[in-house]
C-alpha positions in Angstrom: 21.4 4.1 23.8 18.7 1.7 22.5 16.0 4.2 22.0 18.3 6.1 19.5 19.1 3.0 17.6 15.3 2.5 17.4 14.9 5.9 16.2 17.7 5.8 13.6 16.1 2.5 12.2 12.5 3.5 12.2 13.3 7.2 10.9 14.1 5.8 7.2 11.2 3.6 7.2 8.5 6.3 8.2 10.3 8.5 5.6 9.7 6.0 2.7 6.1 5.1 4.0 5.3 9.2 3.8 6.7 9.1 0.4 5.0 6.1 -1.1 1.6 7.6 0.7 2.4 11.0 -0.8 2.7 9.6 -4.3 -0.3 7.2 -4.1 -2.4 10.3 -2.8 -1.2 12.4 -5.6 -2.2 9.7 -8.3 -5.6 9.7 -6.4 -6.1 13.3 -6.6 -4.5 14.3 -9.8 -4.2 11.4 -12.3 -7.2 9.1 -11.4 -9.8 11.6 -11.9 -8.6 11.8 -15.7 -8.7 8.3 -16.4 -12.0 5.9 -16.5 -12.6 3.7 -13.7 -11.4 0.0 -14.4 -10.4 -1.2 -11.2 -12.2 -4.6 -10.7 -11.4 -4.8 -7.2 -13.0 -3.2 -3.9 -11.2 -1.4 -2.9 -9.3 0.4 -5.4 -6.1 -0.7 -6.0 -4.9 2.7 -5.0 -6.5 2.6 -1.9 -5.4 -1.2 -1.2 -1.9 0.2 -1.5 -2.3 2.8 1.0 -4.0 0.7 3.4 -1.3 -1.9 2.9 1.3 0.4 3.7 0.1 1.8 6.5 -0.7 -1.7 8.0 2.3 -3.5 6.8 5.0 -0.7 6.2 6.6 0.5 2.9 8.1 -2.8 2.3 5.8 -5.5 2.6 3.0 -3.0 1.8 4.6 -2.4 -1.4 5.0 -6.0 -2.5 1.4 -6.6 -1.4 0.2 -3.6 -3.7 2.3 -5.0 -6.7 0.7 -8.0 -6.3 -2.8 -6.6 -6.3 -1.8 -4.6 -9.3 -0.6 -7.5 -11.5 -3.9 -9.4 -10.6 -6.2 -6.3 -11.7 -6.3 -7.3 -15.5 -9.4 -8.3 -17.5 -8.7 -12.0 -17.1 -8.1 -11.5 -13.6 -10.3 -11.8 -10.7 -12.8 -9.0 -9.3 -14.7 -8.4 -6.4 -13.9 -7.5 -2.6 -10.1 -8.1 -1.8 -9.2 -6.5 1.4 -5.6 -6.1 2.9 -4.6 -9.1 4.8 -4.4 -8.5 8.5 -0.7 -8.0 9.9 0.3 -11.5 11.3 1.1 -11.2 15.2 4.5 -12.8 15.4 4.5 -13.4 19.2 7.6 -11.4 20.0 
C-alpha cells in the first residue's frame, strides 16, 4: 500500500519537473539563439535552472532559478555560480 502512495505523491512532482525542463529546453533552443548573450554567470541562467530542477526537484529548483535570475543584472555579480549541492537530511 505504501508503494502506491509513494507513486501517487511522486508522479505529479515528476510531471512538474518534466514540464519545467521542457519549457527551459524550448527557451534554450528556440528563443535564446535569437537574443544576444547577456548572462553574467557560468553556467548560464537557463542551464543553472535545469541543473537546479534536476538536483533539488521542481519546487526548490524553481526558487533557486528565480533567485539566480534576479541576481543576473548589470549591477549584480558575475563569474562561476554553480547550483548548491543537495543537503543530506540524515533520514
